[in-house]
C-alpha positions as CSV (number, residue, x, y, z in Angstrom):
1,M,0.0,0.0,0.0
2,M,2.8,2.3,0.9
3,T,4.5,1.6,-2.4
4,V,1.4,2.4,-4.4
5,H,1.0,5.7,-2.5
6,T,4.6,6.6,-3.1
7,Q,4.3,5.8,-6.7
8,R,1.3,8.0,-7.1
9,N,3.1,10.9,-5.4
10,C,6.1,10.4,-7.8
11,N,3.8,10.3,-10.8
12,S,2.1,13.5,-9.6
13,T,5.4,15.2,-9.1
14,V,6.7,14.2,-12.5
15,T,3.4,15.5,-14.1
16,A,3.6,18.8,-12.3
17,S,7.3,19.2,-13.4
18,R,6.4,18.5,-17.0
19,Q,3.6,21.0,-16.9
20,R,6.0,23.7,-15.5
21,R,8.4,22.9,-18.4
22,D,5.7,22.9,-21.0
23,P,5.9,26.3,-22.9
24,E,2.3,25.9,-24.0
25,R,1.2,26.8,-20.5
26,F,2.0,30.5,-21.3
27,F,-0.8,30.5,-23.9
28,S,-3.6,28.6,-22.3
29,T,-6.5,30.8,-21.1
30,D,-8.6,28.1,-19.4
31,T,-7.9,29.6,-16.0
32,V,-8.7,33.1,-17.2
33,N,-12.0,32.0,-18.8
34,A,-13.1,30.1,-15.7
35,S,-12.9,33.2,-13.4
36,L,-12.9,36.1,-15.9
37,G,-14.9,38.5,-13.7
38,K,-12.6,38.1,-10.7
39,M,-9.5,38.2,-12.7
40,S,-10.7,41.3,-14.6
41,V,-11.4,43.2,-11.4
42,R,-8.1,42.1,-9.8
43,G,-6.2,42.9,-13.0
44,G,-7.8,46.3,-13.2
45,A,-7.0,46.9,-9.5
46,F,-3.4,46.0,-10.0
47,A,-3.0,47.9,-13.2
48,G,-4.9,50.9,-11.9
49,G,-2.8,50.9,-8.7
50,G,0.4,50.6,-10.7
51,Q,-0.7,53.5,-13.0
52,A,-1.5,55.6,-9.9
53,I,2.0,55.1,-8.6
54,K,3.5,55.8,-12.0
55,F,1.5,58.9,-12.3
56,I,2.8,60.2,-8.9
57,L,6.3,59.4,-10.0
58,Q,5.9,61.1,-13.3
59,L,4.1,64.1,-11.7
60,T,7.0,64.5,-9.2
61,F,9.5,64.2,-12.1
62,N,7.7,66.9,-14.1
63,I,7.2,69.3,-11.2
64,I,11.0,69.1,-10.4
65,L,12.1,69.3,-14.1
66,F,9.7,72.1,-14.9
67,R,11.8,74.2,-12.5
68,L,15.2,73.0,-13.7
69,L,14.7,73.0,-17.5
70,T,13.3,75.5,-20.0
71,P,10.5,75.3,-22.6
72,V,13.2,75.2,-25.3
73,E,14.8,72.0,-23.8
74,F,11.4,70.3,-23.5
75,G,10.7,71.4,-27.0
76,L,13.8,69.8,-28.4
77,I,13.0,66.5,-26.8
78,A,9.4,66.8,-28.1
79,M,10.6,67.2,-31.6
80,V,12.2,63.8,-31.4
81,T,9.6,62.0,-29.3
82,S,6.8,63.2,-31.6
83,I,8.5,61.3,-34.5
84,M,9.5,58.4,-32.2
85,S,5.9,57.9,-31.1
86,I,4.9,57.2,-34.7
87,V,7.9,54.9,-35.3
88,R,7.4,53.1,-32.0
89,V,4.1,51.7,-33.3
90,L,6.2,49.9,-36.0
91,K,8.2,48.0,-33.4
92,D,5.7,45.1,-32.9
93,L,3.9,45.1,-36.3
94,G,0.6,44.8,-34.4
95,L,1.6,41.3,-33.4
96,T,1.3,41.7,-29.7
97,T,-2.4,42.6,-30.0
98,A,-2.8,39.4,-32.1
99,I,-1.4,37.3,-29.2
100,V,-3.8,38.9,-26.8
101,Q,-6.9,38.7,-29.0
102,K,-6.7,35.2,-30.6
103,K,-8.5,32.4,-28.8
104,Q,-5.8,29.8,-29.6
105,I,-2.1,30.4,-30.2
106,S,0.8,28.1,-29.7
107,H,4.3,28.4,-28.4
108,A,5.8,27.8,-31.9
109,Q,3.6,30.5,-33.4
110,A,4.5,33.0,-30.7
111,S,8.2,32.2,-31.2
112,N,8.0,32.9,-34.9
113,L,6.3,36.2,-34.1
114,F,9.1,37.0,-31.7
115,W,11.8,36.6,-34.3
116,I,9.9,38.5,-36.9
117,N,9.2,41.3,-34.5
118,S,12.8,41.4,-33.2
119,A,14.2,41.6,-36.7
120,F,11.9,44.4,-37.6
121,S,12.6,46.3,-34.4
122,L,16.3,46.2,-35.2
123,L,15.6,47.4,-38.7
124,V,13.5,50.3,-37.4
125,V,16.3,51.4,-35.0
126,F,18.9,51.4,-37.8
127,A,16.5,53.4,-40.0
128,L,16.0,56.0,-37.3
129,I,19.7,56.4,-36.7
130,A,20.3,56.7,-40.4
131,S,17.6,59.4,-40.7
132,S,18.8,61.4,-37.7
133,S,20.6,63.9,-39.8
134,A,17.6,64.5,-42.0
135,L,15.4,65.0,-39.0
136,A,17.9,67.6,-37.6
137,T,17.6,69.4,-41.0
138,W,13.8,69.2,-41.0
139,F,13.5,70.8,-37.6
140,N,16.5,73.1,-38.2
141,R,18.1,72.1,-34.9
142,V,21.4,70.3,-34.8
143,E,20.8,68.9,-31.4
144,V,18.0,66.7,-32.8
145,Q,20.5,64.4,-34.5
146,T,22.2,63.2,-31.4
147,I,18.9,63.0,-29.4
148,T,17.4,60.9,-32.1
149,Y,20.4,58.5,-32.1
150,W,20.2,57.7,-28.4
151,I,16.4,57.6,-28.0
152,A,16.2,55.3,-31.1
153,L,18.7,52.9,-29.4
154,S,16.5,52.8,-26.3
155,F,13.6,51.5,-28.2
156,L,15.3,48.2,-29.0
157,P,14.7,46.6,-25.5
158,I,11.0,47.5,-25.7
159,G,10.9,46.1,-29.3
160,I,12.2,42.6,-28.3
161,S,9.9,42.3,-25.2
162,G,6.5,43.0,-26.9
163,E,5.5,39.3,-27.0
164,H,6.4,39.0,-23.3
165,R,4.1,41.9,-22.4
166,A,1.4,40.4,-24.6
167,I,1.6,37.0,-22.8
168,L,1.3,38.7,-19.4
169,V,-1.7,40.7,-20.6
170,R,-3.3,37.5,-22.1
171,Q,-2.9,35.8,-18.8
172,M,-4.1,39.0,-17.0
173,H,-0.9,39.2,-14.9
174,F,-1.2,43.0,-14.6
175,G,0.5,43.1,-11.2
176,R,3.7,41.8,-12.7
177,I,3.6,44.4,-15.5
178,A,2.9,47.2,-13.0
179,L,5.8,46.1,-10.8
180,V,8.2,46.1,-13.7
181,E,7.1,49.6,-14.9
182,I,7.2,51.1,-11.4
183,I,10.7,49.9,-10.7
184,S,11.9,51.1,-14.1
185,I,10.3,54.5,-13.9
186,T,11.6,55.0,-10.3
187,I,15.1,54.4,-11.4
188,A,14.7,56.5,-14.5
189,V,13.1,59.4,-12.6
190,T,15.9,59.4,-10.0
191,T,18.6,59.2,-12.5
192,A,17.2,62.0,-14.7
193,I,16.6,64.4,-11.7
194,V,20.2,63.9,-10.5
195,A,21.4,64.6,-14.1
196,A,19.3,67.8,-14.3
197,F,20.6,69.0,-10.9
198,L,24.1,68.5,-12.3
199,G,23.3,70.7,-15.3
200,A,22.8,68.1,-17.9
201,G,20.0,70.2,-19.6
202,Y,17.9,68.3,-22.1
203,W,20.2,65.3,-21.7
204,A,18.4,64.6,-18.4
205,L,15.3,63.8,-20.5
206,V,17.3,61.7,-22.9
207,I,18.7,59.7,-19.9
208,Y,15.1,59.2,-18.6
209,H,14.0,57.6,-21.8
210,I,17.0,55.3,-22.1
211,V,16.9,54.1,-18.5
212,Q,13.1,53.6,-18.5
213,N,12.9,51.7,-21.8
214,T,15.9,49.5,-20.9
215,G,14.5,48.6,-17.5
216,I,11.0,47.8,-18.8
217,G,12.4,45.6,-21.6
218,I,14.6,43.5,-19.3
219,G,11.9,43.4,-16.6
220,L,9.2,42.0,-18.9
221,W,11.5,39.1,-19.8
222,V,12.0,38.3,-16.2
223,A,8.4,38.8,-15.1
224,C,7.0,36.7,-18.0
225,G,9.5,33.8,-17.9
226,W,8.7,32.7,-21.4
227,I,11.7,31.7,-23.6
228,P,11.0,31.8,-27.3
229,G,12.0,28.8,-29.4
230,L,13.9,28.8,-32.6
231,P,11.9,29.9,-35.7
232,R,10.1,27.1,-37.6
233,R,9.1,27.2,-41.2
234,D,6.5,24.5,-40.8
235,V,4.5,26.7,-38.4
236,S,2.1,29.1,-40.1
237,V,1.5,32.6,-38.7
238,R,-0.2,34.0,-41.7
239,S,-3.5,34.7,-40.0
240,L,-1.7,36.3,-37.1
241,L,0.4,38.5,-39.5
242,K,-2.8,39.5,-41.3
243,F,-4.5,40.5,-38.1
244,G,-1.3,42.2,-36.9
245,G,-0.8,44.0,-40.2
246,N,-4.3,45.6,-40.0
247,M,-3.8,46.4,-36.4
248,L,-0.4,48.0,-37.2
249,A,-1.9,50.1,-40.0
250,F,-4.7,51.3,-37.6
251,N,-2.2,52.1,-34.8
252,L,0.1,53.9,-37.3
253,V,-2.5,56.2,-38.7
254,N,-4.0,56.8,-35.3
255,V,-0.6,57.8,-33.7
256,L,0.3,59.9,-36.8
257,S,-2.8,62.0,-36.3
258,K,-2.1,62.3,-32.5
259,N,1.5,63.5,-33.1
260,F,1.0,65.6,-36.3
261,D,0.2,68.7,-34.2
262,Q,3.6,68.5,-32.4
263,I,5.5,67.8,-35.6
264,L,4.0,70.9,-37.4
265,I,4.4,73.1,-34.3
266,G,8.0,72.1,-34.0
267,K,8.7,72.7,-37.7
268,Y,6.9,76.0,-38.2
269,L,6.6,77.6,-34.7
270,G,9.9,76.4,-33.2
271,P,11.0,74.7,-29.9
272,V,9.6,77.4,-27.5
273,S,6.0,77.1,-28.8
274,L,6.4,73.3,-29.0
275,G,7.7,73.3,-25.4
276,F,4.6,75.1,-24.1
277,Y,2.2,73.0,-26.2
278,E,3.8,69.7,-25.5
279,R,3.8,70.2,-21.8
280,A,0.2,71.3,-21.8
281,Y,-0.7,68.2,-23.9
282,R,1.4,65.9,-21.6
283,I,-0.4,67.2,-18.5
284,V,-3.7,66.5,-20.1
285,V,-2.8,63.1,-21.6
286,Q,-1.0,61.6,-18.5
287,P,-4.1,61.5,-16.2
288,V,-6.2,60.1,-19.0
289,G,-3.6,57.5,-19.8
290,Q,-3.5,56.4,-16.1
291,V,-7.1,55.2,-16.6
292,Q,-7.1,54.3,-20.3
293,Y,-3.9,52.1,-20.3
294,P,-4.8,49.7,-17.5
295,L,-8.5,49.4,-18.5
296,S,-7.5,48.8,-22.1
297,N,-5.2,46.0,-20.9
298,V,-8.1,44.5,-19.0
299,A,-11.0,45.2,-21.3
300,I,-9.6,43.9,-24.6
301,P,-8.6,40.4,-23.4
302,G,-11.7,40.3,-21.2
303,L,-14.0,41.2,-24.1
304,S,-12.1,38.8,-26.4
305,R,-12.8,35.9,-24.1
306,L,-16.6,36.8,-24.3
307,Q,-17.0,37.0,-28.0
308,D,-19.4,34.0,-28.0
309,E,-21.5,35.3,-25.0
310,P,-23.3,38.4,-26.2
311,K,-25.1,39.1,-22.9
312,R,-22.0,38.9,-20.8
313,Y,-20.1,40.9,-23.4
314,K,-22.6,43.8,-23.3
315,K,-22.7,43.8,-19.5
316,Y,-18.9,43.8,-19.3
317,H,-18.6,46.6,-21.8
318,S,-21.3,48.8,-20.2
319,R,-19.7,48.5,-16.7
320,V,-16.2,49.4,-18.0
321,I,-17.3,52.4,-20.1
322,G,-19.5,53.7,-17.3
323,M,-16.7,53.5,-14.8
324,I,-14.1,55.1,-17.0
325,G,-16.5,57.9,-17.8
326,L,-17.2,58.6,-14.1
327,V,-13.4,58.8,-13.4
328,I,-12.0,60.7,-16.4
329,S,-14.7,63.2,-17.4
330,P,-15.3,64.9,-14.0
331,V,-11.6,65.0,-13.2
332,M,-10.8,66.7,-16.6
333,T,-13.7,69.1,-16.1
334,L,-12.3,70.2,-12.8
335,A,-8.8,70.6,-14.4
336,V,-10.1,72.8,-17.2
337,I,-12.0,75.1,-14.8
338,M,-9.0,75.3,-12.5
339,A,-6.3,75.6,-15.2
340,P,-5.1,79.0,-14.1
341,E,-4.3,77.6,-10.7
342,L,-3.2,74.1,-11.7
343,I,-0.5,75.0,-14.2
344,P,1.5,77.3,-11.8
345,V,1.3,74.6,-9.1
346,V,2.5,71.9,-11.4
347,C,4.9,73.8,-13.6
348,G,6.0,76.8,-11.5
349,S,6.6,80.3,-13.0
350,G,7.4,80.9,-16.6
351,W,4.7,78.5,-18.0
352,D,1.7,80.9,-18.3
353,E,1.5,80.3,-22.1
354,S,0.5,76.6,-21.3
355,V,-2.6,77.6,-19.4
356,P,-5.0,78.3,-22.4
357,L,-3.5,75.4,-24.3
358,F,-4.1,73.1,-21.4
359,A,-7.7,74.3,-20.9
360,I,-8.6,73.8,-24.6
361,L,-7.0,70.3,-24.8
362,G,-8.6,69.4,-21.5
363,I,-12.1,70.0,-23.0
364,S,-11.4,67.3,-25.6
365,A,-10.1,65.0,-22.8
366,I,-13.5,65.2,-21.1
367,F,-14.9,63.2,-24.1
368,T,-11.8,61.1,-24.9
369,P,-12.9,58.0,-22.9
370,Y,-15.9,57.4,-25.2
371,S,-13.7,57.5,-28.4
372,F,-11.2,54.9,-27.4
373,T,-13.7,52.4,-25.9
374,A,-15.1,52.0,-29.4
375,G,-11.7,50.7,-30.4
376,W,-11.9,48.0,-27.7
377,L,-15.1,46.7,-29.2
378,M,-13.7,46.4,-32.7
379,A,-10.3,44.9,-31.5
380,S,-12.0,42.3,-29.3
381,Q,-14.3,41.3,-32.2
382,G,-11.4,40.9,-34.6
383,R,-12.7,43.7,-36.8
384,V,-9.3,45.1,-37.6
385,S,-10.0,45.9,-41.3
386,E,-12.9,48.1,-40.2
387,M,-10.6,49.7,-37.5
388,L,-8.1,50.5,-40.2
389,R,-10.7,52.3,-42.4
390,M,-12.0,54.1,-39.3
391,G,-8.4,55.1,-38.3
392,I,-7.6,56.4,-41.8
393,I,-10.7,58.6,-42.0
394,N,-10.2,59.9,-38.4
395,S,-6.5,60.7,-39.2
396,I,-7.4,62.6,-42.3
397,L,-9.9,64.7,-40.4
398,S,-7.5,65.3,-37.6
399,I,-4.7,66.3,-39.8
400,L,-6.9,68.7,-41.8
401,A,-8.1,70.3,-38.5
402,I,-4.5,70.7,-37.3
403,I,-3.4,72.3,-40.6
404,V,-6.3,74.7,-40.5
405,G,-5.7,75.5,-36.8
406,L,-2.0,76.1,-37.4
407,Q,-2.8,79.4,-39.1
408,W,-3.6,80.8,-35.6
409,G,-0.6,79.3,-33.9
410,A,-0.5,76.8,-31.1
411,I,-3.9,78.0,-29.8
412,G,-5.4,77.3,-33.2
413,V,-4.0,73.8,-33.3
414,A,-5.4,73.1,-29.8
415,W,-8.9,74.2,-30.9
416,G,-8.6,72.1,-34.1
417,V,-7.8,69.0,-32.1
418,C,-10.6,69.7,-29.6
419,L,-13.4,70.5,-32.0
420,N,-12.5,67.7,-34.4
421,L,-12.7,65.1,-31.6
422,I,-16.1,66.3,-30.2
423,F,-18.0,67.0,-33.4
424,L,-16.5,64.5,-35.9
425,K,-14.4,61.7,-34.3
426,I,-16.7,60.6,-31.5
427,P,-19.9,60.4,-33.6
428,F,-18.1,58.6,-36.4
429,V,-16.4,56.0,-34.1
430,F,-19.7,55.3,-32.3
431,W,-21.3,54.6,-35.7
432,M,-18.5,52.4,-36.8
433,A,-18.3,50.4,-33.6
434,G,-22.1,49.9,-33.1
435,K,-23.1,49.0,-36.7
436,R,-21.9,45.4,-36.0
437,G,-21.4,43.2,-33.0
438,P,-23.3,42.7,-29.7
439,V,-23.2,46.4,-28.7
440,S,-25.3,48.9,-30.7
441,I,-24.6,52.6,-31.1
442,M,-27.5,53.4,-28.8
443,E,-26.1,51.1,-26.1
444,I,-22.8,52.9,-26.3
445,A,-24.4,56.4,-26.3
446,N,-26.6,55.5,-23.3
447,Q,-23.5,55.3,-21.2
448,L,-22.6,59.0,-21.8
449,P,-25.3,61.1,-20.1
450,F,-24.7,60.3,-16.4
451,P,-20.9,60.8,-16.4
452,L,-21.3,64.0,-18.3
453,F,-24.0,65.1,-15.9
454,I,-21.6,64.5,-13.0
455,S,-19.0,66.4,-14.9
456,A,-21.4,69.4,-15.2
457,V,-22.0,69.3,-11.4
458,V,-18.2,69.3,-10.9
459,G,-17.8,72.2,-13.4
460,V,-20.5,74.4,-11.9
461,T,-19.1,73.8,-8.4
462,A,-15.5,74.6,-9.3
463,F,-16.6,77.7,-11.4
464,G,-18.7,78.9,-8.5
465,Y,-15.8,78.7,-6.2
466,R,-13.5,80.5,-8.6
467,S,-16.1,83.3,-9.1
468,W,-17.1,83.9,-5.5
469,F,-14.1,82.9,-3.4
470,N,-10.3,83.4,-3.6
471,A,-7.9,82.2,-0.9
472,G,-5.0,84.0,-2.5
473,S,-2.9,80.9,-2.9
474,D,-3.1,78.8,-6.0
475,I,-2.6,75.5,-4.2
476,V,-5.2,76.4,-1.5
477,N,-7.7,77.4,-4.2
478,L,-7.0,74.2,-6.0
479,I,-7.5,72.0,-2.9
480,A,-10.7,73.8,-1.9
481,A,-12.3,73.6,-5.3
482,T,-11.4,69.9,-5.6
483,G,-12.9,69.2,-2.1
484,L,-16.1,71.0,-2.8
485,S,-16.4,69.4,-6.2
486,V,-15.9,65.9,-4.8
487,I,-18.6,66.6,-2.1
488,A,-21.1,67.9,-4.7
489,A,-20.5,65.0,-7.1
490,S,-20.8,62.4,-4.2
491,I,-24.1,63.8,-3.1
492,V,-25.6,63.7,-6.6
493,I,-24.3,60.1,-7.1
494,V,-25.9,59.0,-3.8
495,I,-29.3,60.6,-4.4
496,T,-29.8,59.5,-8.0
497,P,-30.9,56.0,-9.1
498,R,-28.2,55.8,-11.8
499,G,-25.6,56.9,-9.2
500,R,-26.7,54.3,-6.7
501,R,-26.5,51.6,-9.4
502,S,-22.9,52.7,-10.2
503,L,-22.1,52.3,-6.5
504,K,-23.6,48.9,-6.4
505,E,-21.6,47.8,-9.4
506,M,-18.5,49.2,-7.7
507,R,-19.3,47.2,-4.6
508,E,-19.7,44.0,-6.7
509,M,-16.3,44.6,-8.2
510,I,-14.8,45.0,-4.7
511,V,-16.4,41.7,-3.7
512,L,-14.9,40.0,-6.7
513,F,-11.5,41.5,-5.9
514,R,-11.6,40.2,-2.3
515,S,-12.9,36.7,-3.2
516,K,-10.5,33.9,-3.5
């Protein structure tokens, strides 16, 4: 009897050992599907918590560097990063989204994608280095050449770790991703601040990009644990490449339209105007990104797993878009109203020209959540060819709006971006996303009124404080207006049926997060 029991234990140990060595375990989603709700909430909590810490680190970094560097130095870096943001999309050929979205994918397929992706990333880095002189000529700033060289090299670690990030997202291991990014950003921020104190100038920002990208690239390999195999010719990745190609084209036209404003301002208005515009844009984008990025990581794999369950799919989407609207829209409304106090607190003196730019771009950010959630629907349903068409049309409209706005300087560009998003982009993406699939355009639109109503409550409260009270200090006014706005919004949420339903959904998410 003892011998039989011992033999069973040995067999169990051998089986467990084989499973740990089996590379296919990285691509199985059985565990995710079995407890999708709980893993989504936990993943969102980890990703959201990580983003909050990253936001604090980056805010601290910006507050310090705003006082150590000039708009010209920020403008020089923005000239390069505006181009790099476009090229950065090329690094994974859209293949990482394919790994997340596909129901079934093998170790051999992922390995082939890794080698294709790595080779292309290396090619992109060499192309950037070769074109650095042309970029310096385009912007008429000799410093751009060396900046381009070093930031291009820093993209390589990110390029060869894309599959590892995608695997972690597929398995909803967002806590690991958050830990890697927090450690990398902490080291990068510390190093850059020290460099700025020592008088490095714009090189402090270059060092930040190098340290952060290198740390994230190495960290993702360690956190994932997946080791790609050698490329195999007998393993087909054609369907994945087709999906990735469409996704790449969509991302490329999308990021082109988002960075075209900075490229034109840098070219025709110079580094000073670009410095003011880019910092205003960055202060707007970072808070939105803290919510968008983690929720995108959770929402796309979550919705992808529910493609065959329309009722759960619709419920999952409505909860996510409702929550993201309640977080982003009121916060950005408060920021727009309090822009004259917010910018001096964050940036210090000498950045007054960023105030109107921030306010205008902030208006567009109030509505931004509802535009990018449409992309989640289409990506999770595999409708990448439609996404590409949508992206091309949106990009053309955005570029035209930016070109027209450029006639009135950076302010005109900001208004072009804002008005295009509200009156053209959002209605169009709603129509595209809702014309097929489980979620209709009306079901998407029905999620907007309550978050926008809460935003209006916040806006009226903050405006009333600014009109009738003034404590003299920007930071005191900012804190007081924020406190009153939170109180007013909380009261409205508690006394309205829709608000109480949102609180109930939030409690359900907390229960899921705490459950084992």
